[in-house]
C-alpha positions in Angstrom: -20.1 0.1 -47.7 -18.0 -3.0 -47.0 -17.0 -1.9 -43.4 -20.5 -1.0 -42.4 -21.6 -4.6 -43.4 -18.7 -6.1 -41.0 -20.0 -4.0 -38.1 -23.5 -4.9 -38.6 -22.5 -8.8 -38.7 -20.2 -8.2 -35.5 -22.4 -5.9 -33.5 -25.9 -6.2 -34.4 -26.8 -9.4 -32.3 -25.0 -8.0 -29.3 -26.9 -4.9 -29.5 -30.2 -6.5 -30.0 -29.5 -8.6 -26.6 -28.3 -5.7 -24.7 -30.4 -2.8 -25.6 -33.5 -3.6 -24.0 -31.6 -3.7 -20.5 -29.6 -0.3 -21.4 -26.4 -2.1 -21.8 -25.2 -1.4 -25.2 -21.8 0.8 -24.9 -22.7 2.8 -28.1 -26.0 3.8 -27.4 -27.0 7.4 -26.4 -26.9 7.5 -22.5 -29.9 9.4 -22.2 -33.1 9.2 -19.9 -34.8 6.5 -21.9 -31.6 4.2 -21.7 -31.4 5.0 -17.9 -35.3 4.0 -17.8 -34.7 0.6 -19.6 -31.8 0.1 -17.0 -33.8 0.9 -14.2 -36.6 -1.2 -15.1 -34.5 -4.0 -15.8 -33.2 -3.5 -12.1 -36.3 -3.6 -10.7 -37.3 -6.6 -12.2 -34.4 -8.6 -10.9 -34.5 -7.1 -7.5 -38.4 -8.5 -7.5 -36.9 -12.0 -8.6 -34.0 -11.8 -5.9 -36.5 -11.0 -3.2 -39.2 -13.4 -4.1 -36.5 -16.3 -4.1 -35.2 -15.0 -0.7 -38.6 -15.3 0.7 -39.4 -18.5 -0.6 -36.0 -19.9 1.0 -36.9 -17.9 4.2 -40.3 -19.5 4.4 -39.2 -22.9 3.4 -42.7 -24.3 3.1 -41.9 -26.8 0.0 -39.8 -29.8 -0.6 -36.1 -29.8 -1.1 -35.9 -29.8 -4.7 -38.2 -26.8 -5.2 -36.0 -25.0 -2.3 -32.7 -25.8 -4.5 -34.7 -24.2 -7.4 -35.4 -20.9 -5.3 -31.7 -21.0 -4.1 -30.7 -21.3 -8.2 -32.9 -18.5 -8.8 -31.6 -16.3 -6.3 -28.0 -16.7 -7.2 -29.1 -16.2 -11.0 -30.8 -13.0 -10.0 -27.9 -11.6 -8.1 -25.4 -12.4 -10.8 -27.7 -10.9 -13.4 -28.1 -7.7 -11.2 -24.5 -7.5 -10.6 -23.6 -7.6 -14.2 -25.7 -5.2 -15.6 -24.9 -2.6 -12.3 -21.4 -3.3 -12.9 -21.2 -3.0 -16.4 -23.0 0.2 -15.8 -20.3 1.4 -13.6 -17.5 0.7 -15.7 -19.5 1.9 -18.7 -16.6 3.9 -19.9 -14.2 1.1 -20.3 -16.7 -0.7 -22.5 -17.5 2.6 -24.5 -13.6 2.8 -25.3 -13.2 -0.9 -26.3 -16.3 -0.7 -28.6 -15.3 2.7 -30.1 -12.1 1.3 -30.5 -13.5 -1.6 -32.4 -15.5 0.6 -34.7 -12.4 2.3 -35.6 -10.6 -0.9 -36.5 -13.5 -1.8 -38.8 -13.3 1.5 -40.6 -9.4 0.9 -40.7 -9.5 -2.4 -42.8 -7.4 -2.2 -45.6 -6.8 -5.9 -46.5 -8.8 -9.1 -47.1 -6.6 -10.8 -44.5 -7.6 -8.5 -41.9 -11.2 -8.6 -42.7 -10.9 -12.5 -42.7 -9.4 -12.6 -39.2 -11.9 -9.8 -37.5 -14.7 -11.7 -39.0 -13.5 -15.2 -37.8 -13.5 -13.9 -34.2 -17.0 -11.9 -34.7 -18.0 -15.3 -35.9 -16.7 -17.0 -32.6 -18.3 -14.3 -30.6 -21.8 -14.7 -32.3 -21.4 -18.9 -31.9 -20.5 -18.2 -28.1 -23.8 -16.0 -27.7 -25.8 -18.3 -29.4 -25.0 -21.4 -27.9 -25.2 -19.9 -24.3 -28.6 -18.1 -25.1 -30.0 -21.4 -26.6 -28.9 -23.5 -23.4 -30.5 -20.6 -21.3 -34.0 -20.5 -23.1 -34.4 -24.0 -23.2 -33.5 -24.6 -19.8 -35.7 -21.9 -18.9 -38.9 -23.7 -20.1 -37.7 -26.9 -18.6 -37.1 -25.1 -15.3 -40.5 -23.6 -15.4 -42.4 -26.8 -16.1 -40.3 -28.8 -13.7 -40.6 -26.3 -10.6 -44.4 -26.1 -11.3 -44.5 -29.6 -10.8 -42.0 -29.9 -7.9 -43.9 -26.8 -5.7 -47.5 -28.1 -6.4 -49.9 -28.7 -3.5 -48.7 -32.4 -3.3 -45.2 -31.4 -2.4 -45.7 -28.5 0.1 -45.1 -29.0 3.3 -47.3 -26.6 5.5 -49.4 -24.4 3.2 -51.3 -24.8 0.0 -51.8 -22.5 -3.1 -55.6 -21.5 -3.5 -57.2 -24.1 -5.6 -54.3 -24.4 -7.9 -53.0 -27.9 -8.9 -49.6 -26.3 -10.0 -46.8 -24.2 -8.6 -45.7 -20.9 -10.0 -43.3 -20.7 -12.8 -40.8 -19.2 -10.3 -40.1 -19.9 -6.6 -42.7 -18.2 -4.9 -45.5 -20.5 -3.6 -44.4 -19.8 0.1 -44.2 -16.2 -0.3 -47.7 -15.8 -2.1 -49.5 -18.6 0.0 -51.3 -16.4 2.3 -52.8 -14.2 -0.4 -56.0 -15.0 -2.1 -54.9 -15.9 -5.7 -57.8 -16.1 -8.4 -57.1 -18.3 -11.4 -57.0 -15.4 -13.6 -54.4 -13.8 -11.4 -52.6 -16.8 -11.2 -51.9 -17.1 -14.7 -51.3 -13.4 -15.0 -48.4 -14.0 -12.3 -47.1 -16.8 -14.1 -46.6 -14.8 -17.3 -45.1 -11.6 -15.6 -42.7 -14.3 -13.9 -42.0 -15.8 -17.1 -41.2 -12.2 -18.6 -39.0 -11.4 -15.3 -36.9 -14.8 -16.1 -36.4 -13.9 -19.7 -34.9 -10.3 -18.3 -32.8 -12.4 -15.9 -31.2 -14.5 -18.8 -30.9 -11.5 -20.8 -29.1 -9.6 -18.1 -26.9 -12.5 -17.3 -25.7 -14.0 -20.4 -26.4 -11.0 -22.6 -23.9 -9.1 -20.2 -21.6 -12.3 -21.0 -22.0 -12.1 -24.4 -21.3 -8.3 -24.7 -18.0 -8.9 -22.7 -17.0 -12.1 -24.4 -17.5 -10.2 -27.8 -15.2 -7.3 -27.3 -12.8 -9.5 -25.6 -12.4 -11.8 -28.6 -12.2 -8.5 -30.8 -9.2 -7.7 -29.0 -7.7 -10.9 -29.6 -8.2 -10.5 -33.2 -6.3 -7.4 -33.1 -3.4 -8.9 -31.3 -3.4 -11.7 -34.0 -3.3 -9.0 -36.7 -0.5 -7.1 -35.0 1.7 -10.6 -34.9 1.2 -10.7 -38.6 2.5 -7.1 -38.8 5.6 -7.8 -36.6 6.3 -11.4 -38.3 6.0 -9.6 -41.7 7.7 -6.4 -41.1 9.8 -5.5 -44.0 13.3 -4.0 -43.1 14.2 -3.0 -46.3 11.5 -0.6 -47.1 12.3 3.1 -46.0 11.3 4.7 -42.6 11.9 1.6 -40.7 11.6 3.4 -37.3 8.6 5.3 -38.0 6.6 2.1 -39.4 7.9 0.2 -36.4 6.9 2.9 -34.1 3.4 2.5 -35.3 3.3 -1.0 -34.4 4.8 -0.3 -30.9 1.9 2.4 -30.3 -0.6 -0.1 -31.4 0.6 -2.7 -29.3 0.4 -0.3 -26.3 -3.0 0.6 -27.3 -4.1 -3.3 -27.3 -2.7 -3.5 -23.8 -4.5 -0.5 -22.6 -7.9 -2.0 -23.9 -7.3 -5.6 -22.5 -6.3 -4.2 -19.2 -9.6 -2.0 -19.0 -11.6 -5.2 -20.0 -9.8 -7.2 -17.1 -10.4 -4.1 -14.9 -14.3 -4.4 -15.7 -14.5 -8.0 -15.0 -12.6 -8.6 -12.2 -15.2 -8.6 -9.5 -17.8 -10.2 -11.1 -15.9 -13.0 -12.1 -15.0 -13.7 -8.4 -18.8 -14.0 -7.8 -19.2 -15.7 -10.9 -16.6 -18.4 -9.7 -18.0 -18.8 -6.5 -21.6 -18.9 -7.4 -20.6 -21.6 -10.1 -18.6 -23.7 -8.0 -21.2 -24.0 -5.2 -24.0 -24.5 -7.7 -22.0 -27.4 -9.5 -21.6 -29.1 -6.5 -25.4 -28.8 -5.4 -27.1 -29.5 -8.5 -24.6 -32.5 -9.0 -25.8 -33.9 -5.8 -29.3 -33.5 -7.0 -28.5 -35.2 -10.2 -27.0 -37.9 -8.1 -29.9 -38.4 -5.9 -32.5 -38.1 -9.0 -30.4 -40.8 -10.5 -30.7 -43.2 -7.5 -34.5 -42.9 -7.2 -34.7 -43.2 -11.0 -36.6 -39.6 -11.2 -35.9 -38.9 -14.9 -37.6 -35.5 -14.9 -35.3 -34.3 -12.3 -32.2 -35.9 -13.9 -32.9 -34.1 -17.1 -33.8 -30.8 -15.5 -30.4 -31.0 -13.4 -28.3 -31.9 -16.2 -29.5 -29.2 -18.6 -29.2 -26.4 -15.6 -25.8 -27.8 -15.2 -24.8 -27.8 -18.7 -25.8 -23.9 -18.7 -23.5 -23.1 -15.8 -20.5 -25.2 -17.4 -21.2 -23.3 -20.7 -21.1 -20.1 -18.9 -17.8 -21.2 -17.3 -16.4 -22.6 -20.1 -16.7 -19.4 -22.2 -15.1 -17.2 -19.8 -12.3 -19.7 -19.4 -11.7 -20.2 -23.1 -11.7 -16.4 -23.8 -9.3 -15.7 -20.9 -7.0 -18.5 -21.9 -6.9 -17.2 -25.6 -6.4 -13.5 -24.5 -3.4 -14.9 -22.3 -1.8 -16.7 -25.1 -2.3 -14.0 -27.9 -0.7 -11.6 -25.5 2.3 -14.0 -24.9 2.7 -14.8 -28.6 3.4 -11.2 -29.6 7.0 -11.8 -28.4 7.3 -15.0 -30.5 6.2 -12.9 -33.5 8.8 -10.5 -33.2 11.4 -13.2 -32.9 10.3 -14.8 -36.2 10.8 -11.3 -37.9 14.3 -10.2 -39.2 15.0 -8.3 -36.2 18.5 -8.9 -36.7 18.4 -6.7 -40.0 16.7 -3.8 -38.0 18.8 -0.8 -37.2 20.2 -0.5 -33.6 17.8 2.4 -32.8 14.9 0.3 -33.6 16.4 -3.1 -32.3 16.3 -1.4 -28.6 12.8 -1.4 -28.7 12.4 -4.8 -28.9 13.5 -5.5 -25.4 10.8 -3.3 -24.2 7.9 -5.3 -26.2 9.2 -8.3 -25.0 9.2 -7.1 -21.5 5.6 -6.2 -21.8 4.9 -10.0 -22.9 6.3 -11.2 -20.1 3.4 -10.1 -17.9 0.6 -10.4 -20.3 -2.9 -8.9 -19.3 -5.2 -11.7 -18.1 -8.8 -12.3 -17.0 -8.5 -12.4 -13.2 -11.1 -13.2 -10.5 -10.6 -10.8 -7.8 -7.4 -9.8 -9.1 -5.8 -13.1 -7.9 -7.4 -16.1 -9.7 -6.3 -16.3 -13.5 -9.4 -17.4 -15.6 -8.4 -19.8 -17.8 -8.7 -23.5 -19.0 -6.4 -24.5 -16.2 -8.4 -22.9 -13.8 -11.5 -24.4 -15.4 -10.4 -28.2 -15.2 -9.4 -27.4 -11.5 -13.0 -26.7 -10.8 -14.3 -29.5 -12.4 -11.9 -32.0 -11.1 -12.6 -30.6 -7.5 -16.4 -30.7 -8.1 -16.2 -34.3 -9.6 -14.1 -35.5 -6.7 -16.6 -34.0 -4.1 -19.6 -35.5 -6.1 -17.7 -39.1 -6.1 -17.5 -38.8 -2.0 -21.0 -38.1 -1.8 -22.2 -40.7 -4.3 -20.2 -43.4 -2.2 -21.8 -42.0 0.9 -25.1 -42.5 -0.7 -24.5 -46.1 -1.6 -23.3 -47.1 1.7 
């Protein structure tokens, strides 16, 4: 059936990303799903603990310590997202179940086109974010193994190995006699843990952004219905009341999404802002010393964090604009020919659009393109001052 193909096109990539970590909202929440979630949580906890120990013992150079800090905050972010989305699973289940009903109710080609366009946007965001992440992961592993090797260690050495570990753990494992076979097993396990971190972090982002874009698509369809509302056909009140109830439902779904992501976004904004400054400073130092390997690694990692921040800002801005434009779509319809009983309801709809649902970090920072540009401007100003200080 056509609607099943539409659902498969829209949701299959997100399902494949989140099923391994037990985060797919439409799964059966049984012991197997819980086990996947617990295993992912344990893996992320190991990464966070190892990165913390690396910072605590501080036996490598500054660049390797920055790598440890980055892995620490990425692990915290990933752990927070899969835990928070599990706590607020009901909100995500409601939205995804509503999306399934929306695909089943497609009755015109125009609706299918709008929904498919927004599904494509979600797929593109997911593909770009994951591609950047996996490429950066490989470059990070190679760069960190070189940066944390014996030549760059301060007070300890790795038993007989010419390279550091794939993830920051040289200091934490320095006092264990690690054989060559065990060394490579540890590196492989660390790479697997890094992939779990990527999936938990960016897979969770894709899960949320995909359904948020779906709500935006439904708002766009609603605007078309308001604009093209036929006031001459019978049962005007009943047909207009259906649109009002639909608007109310979409507001409810958007509010659940905003509630789910609020705390995650405040942590995301704080960590991203700090890392933009730290990694930007690292890039400036590498550029000054002509360290092209460090320059490329810093640039690619920066691009991953910027892409993540830009995706949330774009979707937040798009959701806010779609909410606000519902009132404009009503203005474009032949509202002056509506019966008085129906026209009274227009005031309430316009009142709702005056306070649109927004993605907010901690319920006080609006996440949109204006906020994104403000963060970029502040970070660049800070880095410009540091660059001048280094050149003096």
